[in-house]
Every structure is written in structure tokens, then in C-alpha cells.
C-alpha positions as CSV (number, residue, x, y, z in Angstrom):
1,X,87.1,73.1,16.6
2,X,83.7,71.7,16.5
3,X,85.5,68.4,15.1
4,X,87.5,68.3,18.1
5,X,84.3,69.3,20.8
6,X,82.8,65.9,18.9
7,X,85.8,64.1,19.4
8,X,86.0,64.6,23.0
9,X,82.6,63.9,23.7
10,X,83.1,60.8,22.0
11,X,86.0,59.7,24.2
12,X,84.1,60.9,27.4
13,X,80.7,58.5,25.9
14,X,83.5,55.3,25.5
15,X,84.7,55.6,28.7
16,X,81.8,55.7,30.2
17,X,80.5,52.4,29.3
18,X,81.2,49.7,32.0
19,X,80.3,46.5,33.1
20,X,79.3,43.9,31.0
21,X,80.0,45.5,27.4
22,X,83.0,46.9,28.5
23,X,83.7,43.4,29.2
24,X,82.9,42.5,26.0
25,X,84.9,44.9,24.3
26,X,88.1,44.4,26.0
27,X,87.8,40.4,25.4
28,X,86.6,41.0,21.8
29,X,89.9,43.6,21.3
30,X,92.1,41.1,22.8
31,X,91.0,38.5,20.8
32,X,91.3,40.7,17.9
33,X,94.9,41.7,19.0
34,X,96.4,38.0,19.2
35,X,94.7,37.0,16.2
36,X,96.0,39.8,14.6
37,X,99.6,39.0,16.1
38,X,99.2,35.5,15.4
39,X,98.9,37.0,11.4
40,X,101.5,38.9,11.1
41,X,104.0,36.8,12.2
42,X,103.0,34.4,10.0
43,X,103.0,36.6,6.9
44,X,106.1,37.7,8.5
45,X,107.9,34.7,8.7
46,X,106.3,33.6,4.9
47,X,107.2,37.4,3.5
48,X,110.8,36.6,5.1
49,X,111.2,33.1,3.5
50,X,109.8,34.5,0.4
51,X,112.7,37.3,0.3
52,X,115.5,35.2,1.0
53,X,114.5,32.7,-1.6
54,X,114.3,35.4,-4.2
55,X,117.2,37.0,-3.4
56,X,119.3,33.7,-3.6
57,X,117.1,32.5,-6.4
58,X,118.8,36.8,-7.9
59,X,121.9,35.9,-6.9
60,X,122.3,32.7,-7.8
61,X,121.9,31.3,-4.8
62,X,124.9,32.2,-3.7
63,X,123.9,34.2,0.1
64,X,125.5,34.5,3.3
65,X,127.1,31.1,3.6
66,X,126.1,30.0,0.2
67,X,122.8,29.5,2.2
68,X,120.5,28.1,-0.7
69,X,122.8,26.6,-2.7
70,X,121.4,23.5,-4.5
71,X,125.0,21.1,-3.8
72,X,123.7,21.0,-0.2
73,X,126.3,20.2,2.7
74,X,125.3,19.0,6.2
75,X,127.8,18.7,8.7
76,X,129.0,19.2,12.4
77,X,129.3,17.2,15.2
78,X,127.5,15.3,18.1
79,X,128.5,15.5,21.3
80,X,127.9,12.1,23.1
81,X,127.4,11.9,26.7
82,X,125.4,9.7,29.7
83,X,122.8,11.9,30.0
84,X,122.8,13.5,27.0
85,X,123.8,13.5,22.8
86,X,124.2,17.0,21.8
87,X,123.8,17.7,17.8
88,X,125.6,20.9,16.8
89,X,125.6,21.3,13.1
90,X,126.0,23.1,9.9
91,X,124.5,24.2,6.8
92,X,124.1,25.8,4.1
93,X,120.5,25.2,3.7
94,X,117.5,28.4,3.4
95,X,116.5,29.5,6.6
96,X,113.1,28.2,8.0
97,X,114.2,25.1,6.6
98,X,113.8,22.1,8.6
99,X,115.9,19.2,9.1
100,X,113.8,15.9,10.0
101,X,116.0,12.9,12.8
102,X,115.5,9.0,13.3
103,X,117.9,6.6,14.7
104,X,117.7,2.3,14.3
105,X,119.8,0.5,16.6
106,X,121.9,-2.7,16.0
107,X,119.1,-5.3,16.3
108,X,117.6,-3.0,13.4
109,X,114.5,-1.3,15.0
110,X,114.0,2.4,15.4
111,X,114.5,4.6,17.7
112,X,112.0,6.5,19.1
113,X,114.8,8.9,21.6
114,X,115.5,10.0,17.7
115,X,112.1,11.5,16.3
116,X,112.9,14.9,15.9
117,X,112.5,18.2,13.5
118,X,114.8,21.2,13.7
119,X,115.1,24.5,12.3
120,X,118.2,25.8,9.9
121,X,119.2,29.5,11.3
122,X,120.2,32.3,9.8
123,X,123.7,31.2,9.9
124,X,122.4,27.6,8.2
125,X,123.0,26.2,11.7
126,X,121.0,24.0,13.9
127,X,120.5,21.7,17.4
128,X,119.5,19.1,18.2
129,X,119.3,17.9,22.1
130,X,118.3,14.0,22.8
131,X,118.1,12.0,25.9
132,X,121.5,9.6,26.8
133,X,121.5,6.4,24.9
134,X,122.1,2.5,26.4
135,X,122.0,1.1,22.4
136,X,124.5,1.8,20.2
137,X,122.4,3.2,17.7
138,X,122.1,4.7,13.4
139,X,121.4,8.4,13.7
140,X,120.2,9.7,10.3
141,X,119.2,13.4,9.5
142,X,117.4,14.4,6.3
143,X,116.2,17.2,4.7
144,X,112.6,17.4,6.1
145,X,111.0,19.1,2.7
146,X,107.3,19.2,3.2
147,X,107.2,23.1,3.3
148,X,105.9,25.1,0.0
149,X,109.0,27.0,-0.3
150,X,111.4,24.4,0.1
151,X,109.8,22.0,-2.6
152,X,109.6,24.8,-4.5
153,X,113.2,25.7,-4.0
154,X,115.1,22.1,-3.7
155,X,112.1,20.1,-6.0
156,X,109.1,18.6,-4.9
157,X,111.0,15.5,-4.8
158,X,114.0,17.2,-4.2
159,X,115.6,16.6,-7.7
160,X,117.0,20.1,-8.1
161,X,119.2,19.1,-5.2
162,X,122.5,17.9,-6.3
163,X,125.6,17.0,-4.7
164,X,127.5,14.2,-2.2
165,X,124.6,13.7,0.6
166,X,121.9,13.5,-2.2
167,X,120.8,9.9,-2.5
168,X,118.2,8.1,-4.6
169,X,115.2,6.4,-2.7
170,X,113.1,3.2,-3.8
171,X,110.9,5.0,-5.8
172,X,111.7,6.1,-9.1
173,X,112.3,9.8,-9.6
174,X,112.4,10.6,-6.2
175,X,115.5,11.6,-3.8
176,X,116.4,12.5,0.2
177,X,119.1,14.3,1.7
178,X,120.7,12.9,4.4
179,X,123.3,12.3,6.6
180,X,124.1,9.8,9.1
181,X,127.0,8.7,12.1
182,X,126.8,5.8,14.4
183,X,126.8,6.1,18.4
184,X,128.5,3.2,19.6
185,X,126.7,2.9,23.6
186,X,130.3,0.9,25.0
187,X,132.1,3.6,24.1
188,X,133.8,5.1,26.8
189,X,131.6,8.5,27.3
190,X,131.9,11.3,26.8
191,X,133.1,11.9,23.3
192,X,132.4,13.6,20.1
193,X,131.6,12.6,16.3
194,X,132.6,14.5,13.6
195,X,129.6,14.3,11.3
196,X,131.5,14.9,7.6
197,X,130.5,15.4,4.0
198,X,131.5,11.8,2.2
199,X,134.1,12.6,-0.5
200,X,132.6,9.5,-3.3
201,X,135.0,8.0,-6.3
202,X,133.9,8.1,-9.9
203,X,131.5,5.5,-10.2
204,X,132.4,2.3,-12.2
205,X,132.0,2.8,-16.2
206,X,130.1,-0.9,-15.8
207,X,127.3,0.5,-13.2
208,X,124.6,-1.3,-13.1
209,X,125.6,-4.2,-15.5
210,X,123.5,-7.2,-14.8
211,X,127.7,-9.1,-14.6
212,X,128.3,-8.0,-11.2
213,X,131.4,-7.9,-9.4
214,X,132.5,-7.3,-5.8
215,X,135.2,-7.2,-3.7
216,X,136.1,-6.2,-0.2
217,X,138.7,-5.1,2.4
218,X,138.2,-6.0,6.3
219,X,139.5,-4.5,9.4
220,X,138.8,-4.9,12.8
221,X,138.4,-3.5,16.3
222,X,137.7,-5.4,19.6
223,X,133.6,-4.8,18.8
224,X,133.5,-5.0,15.7
225,X,134.6,-6.1,11.8
226,X,134.3,-3.7,9.4
227,X,133.6,-4.1,5.1
228,X,135.4,-2.1,2.8
229,X,133.7,-3.0,-0.4
230,X,133.5,-1.8,-4.0
231,X,131.0,-2.6,-6.2
232,X,129.4,-2.0,-9.6
233,X,126.1,-2.7,-8.3
234,X,123.3,0.1,-8.3
235,X,123.1,3.0,-5.4
236,X,120.8,1.8,-2.7
237,X,121.2,-2.1,-3.3
238,X,121.1,-3.8,0.1
239,X,123.8,-5.9,0.9
240,X,124.6,-8.1,3.9
241,X,124.5,-11.0,5.6
242,X,125.5,-13.2,9.0
243,X,129.0,-13.9,9.9
244,X,129.8,-17.8,9.2
245,X,131.9,-20.4,11.4
246,X,134.6,-22.8,9.2
247,X,131.5,-25.5,9.3
248,X,128.6,-23.3,7.8
249,X,126.7,-22.4,10.4
250,X,126.3,-19.4,11.4
251,X,128.0,-17.2,14.1
252,X,124.5,-15.7,16.6
253,X,124.2,-12.1,16.9
254,X,127.1,-12.0,14.1
255,X,125.2,-9.4,11.4
256,X,125.1,-6.3,9.7
257,X,123.2,-5.0,5.9
258,X,123.6,-1.3,4.5
259,X,122.8,0.0,1.0
260,X,125.7,0.3,-1.5
261,X,126.7,4.4,-2.1
262,X,126.4,6.4,-5.6
263,X,130.0,4.9,-6.5
264,X,129.1,1.6,-5.6
265,X,130.9,1.4,-2.6
266,X,129.6,0.4,0.6
267,X,130.8,-0.2,4.8
268,X,129.4,-2.7,6.4
269,X,129.6,-3.4,10.1
270,X,129.3,-6.9,11.8
271,X,129.2,-6.9,15.5
272,X,130.9,-10.2,16.7
273,X,132.1,-12.0,20.0
274,X,135.1,-14.3,19.6
275,X,137.4,-15.2,16.2
276,X,138.4,-18.4,15.2
277,X,140.0,-19.8,12.4
278,X,137.9,-20.6,8.8
279,X,135.5,-18.2,9.9
280,X,134.0,-16.2,6.3
281,X,131.5,-13.4,5.9
282,X,129.0,-14.0,2.2
283,X,128.3,-10.7,1.7
284,X,124.6,-11.4,0.0
285,X,122.3,-9.9,-2.7
286,X,119.0,-10.7,-2.8
287,X,115.8,-9.5,-4.4
288,X,113.0,-9.7,-1.9
289,X,115.2,-6.8,-0.1
290,X,115.7,-4.9,-2.9
291,X,112.1,-5.1,-4.8
292,X,112.7,-0.7,-5.8
293,X,112.7,0.6,-9.3
294,X,116.4,0.5,-10.5
295,X,116.4,-2.7,-8.7
296,X,114.0,-4.0,-10.6
297,X,115.4,-2.5,-14.1
298,X,118.7,-3.3,-13.9
299,X,118.5,-7.0,-12.5
300,X,114.8,-8.0,-12.9
301,X,112.3,-9.1,-9.9
302,X,113.4,-12.1,-9.3
303,X,117.3,-11.0,-9.9
304,X,116.8,-13.3,-13.4
305,X,118.9,-10.9,-14.9
306,X,122.0,-11.4,-13.3
307,X,125.0,-13.4,-14.8
308,X,128.3,-14.1,-13.8
309,X,130.5,-16.3,-10.8
310,X,128.4,-14.7,-7.7
311,X,125.4,-15.8,-8.7
312,X,123.3,-18.5,-6.6
313,X,120.5,-20.6,-6.5
314,X,118.2,-21.5,-3.8
315,X,115.9,-23.5,-5.1
316,X,113.9,-21.1,-7.2
317,X,115.8,-18.0,-5.8
318,X,118.4,-15.9,-6.6
319,X,120.8,-14.1,-5.1
320,X,124.0,-12.9,-5.3
321,X,126.7,-13.5,-2.6
322,X,130.3,-12.5,-2.3
323,X,132.9,-14.5,0.6
324,X,135.6,-12.6,2.4
325,X,137.7,-14.8,4.6
326,X,138.8,-13.8,8.0
327,X,142.0,-14.1,9.3
328,X,141.7,-15.2,13.0
329,X,144.2,-16.2,15.7
330,X,145.3,-19.2,16.0
331,X,143.6,-20.0,19.6
332,X,141.1,-22.2,20.6
333,X,139.7,-20.5,23.6
334,X,136.3,-22.2,24.9
335,X,132.8,-21.1,24.2
336,X,131.7,-18.0,26.2
337,X,135.3,-16.8,25.4
338,X,135.5,-13.4,23.6
339,X,138.1,-13.5,21.6
340,X,138.6,-10.5,19.5
341,X,141.5,-8.8,17.3
342,X,142.9,-5.0,16.2
343,X,145.2,-5.1,14.6
344,X,148.1,-7.3,16.2
345,X,146.7,-6.5,19.8
346,X,144.5,-9.8,20.7
347,X,142.2,-10.0,23.8
348,X,140.6,-13.1,25.4
349,X,137.1,-11.4,27.3
350,X,136.0,-14.3,29.9
351,X,132.9,-12.8,31.9
352,X,132.9,-12.7,35.3
353,X,130.4,-15.6,36.0
354,X,132.6,-18.0,34.4
355,X,135.7,-17.9,36.6
356,X,133.8,-16.6,40.0
357,X,131.0,-16.7,42.6
358,X,129.2,-13.0,43.4
359,X,131.3,-11.1,44.6
360,X,134.1,-13.5,45.0
361,X,137.7,-13.7,44.1
362,X,138.7,-17.6,44.9
363,X,138.3,-19.5,41.5
364,X,135.0,-21.7,40.9
365,X,136.2,-25.1,40.1
366,X,135.0,-25.5,37.0
367,X,137.2,-22.2,35.7
368,X,139.6,-24.5,35.5
369,X,139.2,-25.7,32.2
370,X,138.8,-22.9,30.7
371,X,142.2,-21.3,32.3
372,X,143.9,-25.2,31.2
373,X,142.8,-24.1,27.6
374,X,143.8,-20.3,28.0
375,X,146.6,-22.0,28.7
376,X,147.2,-24.0,26.2
377,X,147.1,-20.9,23.6
378,X,149.3,-18.9,25.8
379,X,152.5,-21.2,25.2
380,X,152.2,-21.2,21.9
381,X,153.2,-17.5,21.8
382,X,156.9,-16.7,20.9
383,X,159.6,-16.0,24.0
384,X,159.3,-12.5,25.5
385,X,155.7,-11.2,24.3
386,X,153.5,-9.0,25.7
387,X,150.8,-10.3,28.6
388,X,148.3,-8.1,30.3
389,X,145.7,-9.4,32.8
390,X,143.5,-6.8,33.5
391,X,140.4,-7.4,35.9
392,X,137.3,-5.0,35.5
393,X,134.2,-4.8,37.3
394,X,130.4,-2.4,36.6
395,X,130.0,0.7,38.1
396,X,127.7,-1.0,41.3
397,X,128.6,-0.3,44.5
398,X,131.9,1.2,46.1
399,X,134.9,2.5,43.6
400,X,137.6,1.8,46.2
401,X,135.9,-2.1,46.7
402,X,135.4,-2.5,42.9
403,X,138.7,-1.8,42.4
404,X,140.0,-3.9,44.4
405,X,137.9,-6.6,43.8
406,X,139.2,-6.7,40.1
407,X,142.7,-6.4,41.2
408,X,142.5,-9.7,43.3
409,X,140.4,-11.4,40.1
410,X,143.5,-10.5,37.7
411,X,145.9,-11.6,40.6
412,X,143.9,-15.3,41.0
413,X,144.0,-15.7,37.1
414,X,147.5,-15.3,36.9
415,X,148.5,-17.6,40.0
416,X,146.4,-20.0,38.4
417,X,148.0,-19.5,34.8
418,X,151.8,-19.5,36.0
419,X,151.5,-22.3,38.4
420,X,149.5,-25.0,35.9
421,X,151.1,-23.7,32.8
422,X,155.0,-22.6,31.3
423,X,155.4,-18.8,31.2
424,X,158.5,-18.0,32.0
425,X,158.9,-17.0,28.7
426,X,156.7,-13.8,28.4
427,X,156.3,-10.6,30.4
428,X,153.8,-10.4,31.9
429,X,151.6,-7.1,33.7
430,X,148.7,-7.7,35.5
431,X,146.2,-4.9,36.9
432,X,142.5,-4.1,38.9
433,X,140.6,-1.2,37.0
434,X,137.6,-2.0,39.0
435,X,134.7,0.3,36.7
436,X,136.9,2.7,35.2
437,X,137.1,0.7,31.8
438,X,133.4,-0.3,30.9
439,X,133.5,-2.0,27.2
440,X,129.7,-1.1,27.6
441,X,126.4,1.3,29.0
442,X,126.3,0.7,33.1
443,X,122.6,1.8,32.3
444,X,121.3,-1.3,32.2
445,X,121.8,-5.1,33.2
446,X,122.9,-6.7,30.0
447,X,126.3,-3.3,30.0
448,X,127.0,-4.6,33.5
449,X,126.9,-7.9,32.8
450,X,129.6,-7.3,30.0
451,X,131.3,-4.5,31.9
452,X,132.7,-7.3,35.0
453,X,135.0,-9.5,33.2
454,X,138.6,-10.8,33.4
455,X,140.8,-10.2,30.1
456,X,144.0,-11.7,28.9
457,X,145.7,-8.9,26.5
458,X,148.7,-10.1,24.2
459,X,150.2,-7.8,22.4
460,X,148.9,-4.6,24.1
461,X,148.9,-1.8,22.4
462,X,148.9,0.0,25.7
463,X,150.9,-0.2,28.4
464,X,148.4,0.4,31.1
465,X,145.3,-1.6,28.9
């Protein structure tokens, strides 16, 4: 009873504490509570992470969805829209691990739009959301190895990790775990990119030998040349170069670089505007672009260990060069006219400013010289060849007006061609598409300029282009 009375008196006394002291006590209590909650949250997170790691280690890293397995897997899909890029990822990484994202445009500049990080959830999933883009970009997602528990599990330098998504870096004994995919901003949106786990072949028996060999096959679409290469070069070696004309002069803006995969293969993508007879691609390896440990150990700082028929000399500098000849159609369009190939389909793309004044569908006088060269090429085609003449605009202005203008421009081109050339044996269709079939983003003037065009399509894959 005495204890009860003392307790009640204490409560009454505390309740009676008013004014400044009570306010201070409340603030102190609130601060202590917030701090305690934050500490508890932090302790709980660390405890959960430690528990997850310990449990996975006890089970041989064979927990739910194989989370924590040393054979790391990163996959998923990227949804590409005009207004956003959303990545829905899947992995078997430890929950709480972070993935870092970055991007590099075709011109080689880092894209701040893609710099971010995402936390791996309890089921191994992760999500990124970025603003829409107007420039084609290679996006990289890699394991963010900065947390102590991540380093403990996967290794200080990710040396414990296995699998096809573990790559060597320029520092001996250090690795990165990553996946990459390419967003083509010129593709009609929306579209989806699958992020897949690569399957490497067995590395060549002479992997890393100083007598280097390369081979490559090439195919194309209407935007890029794709070189699918094999070699015995060490993983991570930078290869690439600039497309060249028959004269040896470089073709402006038609260049690309990539790195050799763990099995010696490489995939090189090179943008192009116009294919001509005699073009070739020199795929080169230069020591100045490969000054890292594995490369230097295999080939020397200046490539002095190299031997074989790929070795070239530029004054005192050595480099490797493998020539890929490009199979181009036997056409000779005007310099500013695009000539692209996708299997048997050939496109001549003529920017509207070469043919028409702004908002007009009457041919300019100088357009006739361009179309006369087109006539020469079309007259060489076999009788019965299918041809499409398609007019296109950007998305500025009224859609119905753009559609009609594009149709009138396609008609104007065909009327000139048939009047001035012997094209009766060709199967010709003409159509105006307005702004419905862009080949570039309409977000900026450069993209809009590309979209304003008249195309002549030879052997079209689709009857409606």
C-alpha cells in the first residue's frame, strides 16, 4: 500500500510540472524517441542483413530464389517510352544489396539521366525509373559493392562471384558484376528490351597468345552495321575503329568501340548513313587505349610482344588491324542521300530540304540533279522489282495536314521519276505517312530534321513500308 501511495504521489507531482520544464522534458523525450527509433531501425536492418547472410551461408547460399548464390544473375526488362524508361529487374542478389546505374551516349558522353541506384528487394527484384531520352544510350547496371555486408559475402573486390556476368576490370584482381543493354532513341516508342544473361562460349585454346587473330561477320539494319567478332584477345581489350570509304578516307560519324568478352568474342555497333562500293571497316587494337594490367602482361605496354599478320606500325607505334569489307549495293546516290540496307531491302532516304522548300510540295530546281542520279540506279533494277516511294514528316503541326503534305511530296517525286526515266517495268507504290513513322525522336530539332524525308524503298520487307 505504501508503494502504491508513493507511486500516485509521484504521478501527481510529475503531472503538475508545467511551463518551461514540461516543454523541455517533452522535447527531450521526443528527441530521444526519434533517435531511439532511428537506432532501432538501423539495428533491425543490420540484424536482418546479418541474419540473411548467415542463413544463406549456413544453407550453402541456397535460400529462397537462390538469393545470395555466388553465381550472380541479373536480368529483367526495360520499357522504353517517350516520357520514361522503366527497368523491372530480377536477380539472385542478397536483399538490401544496391545496384548502380549509368549510361553512355553514342557520342561517348556520360548521361546524367541514368545515374542512380536501386535497392534489391526481398525477392531479388529491383526497379529503376528514368526520364525519357532523345539520344541513343548504352545503359549499365552493376553490383554496388560498397556495403560491408556485401563485401563480406561477395568479396572485397567481388572475387568470390562466379558466372557469366562477372567481368575483369583494368585493376588486377578487381572485378565488376554487370549487365548492359542499348536504348535506340530512334526506334518507334513504346517498345521493350529484354535484359538477358549472356551465354559465353569456351575461351580459345590460345587465349592471350601474342600471335593475335580476329574474325568477324557483319550484318546491318537501316541504322547500324553490326560486327560479330571472335578473337583470342584477352578479356576487356578495347577494339573498334571508323568506317572508311574505298579511298581510305574515314566516313564521318561512322565509328564505334567495344570490349572483348570473357570468351574472346565481341559485338561492335557502328552507325552509318550511306553505304558505297569499296567501303571497309578496320577493327583496330591500340595499346594507348588498353594500358591495364592483363593487357600489358600479355602484349607489353607498347604492344612489343605482338606478332603475326595483324600487327601494323604507325611510325614508332604498334597496333593491330583486322579489315572487314562491306558488301554495298551498286548504287551511286548524291552525297547527302542516305543509302541503307537491311538484308535485301534497300532504302534511299532524301531529307526534305534537298527536294522541297519549307511547307511546299513542288520540287526545287536543284532537286532534279539528285533525282536524276536516282533514276540511273533504278533503271538498273530487274523488271518487276517492287519499289515504294514514301513521304514522311515530323510531328509539328496538324497530323492530317502533315499526312496530306507527305503524300503530295511522294507524288511529286514519282511524277518526276516516271517522266524522266524508263521505269515502266518496276512495281511502284507511293504513300504519305505524315508523322506516323519517325526514324528519330521528335523531341529536338535534329530528330525532327531526320524525320522529314522522302524514302525510296527497294525490295521492301513490308508492303506498307
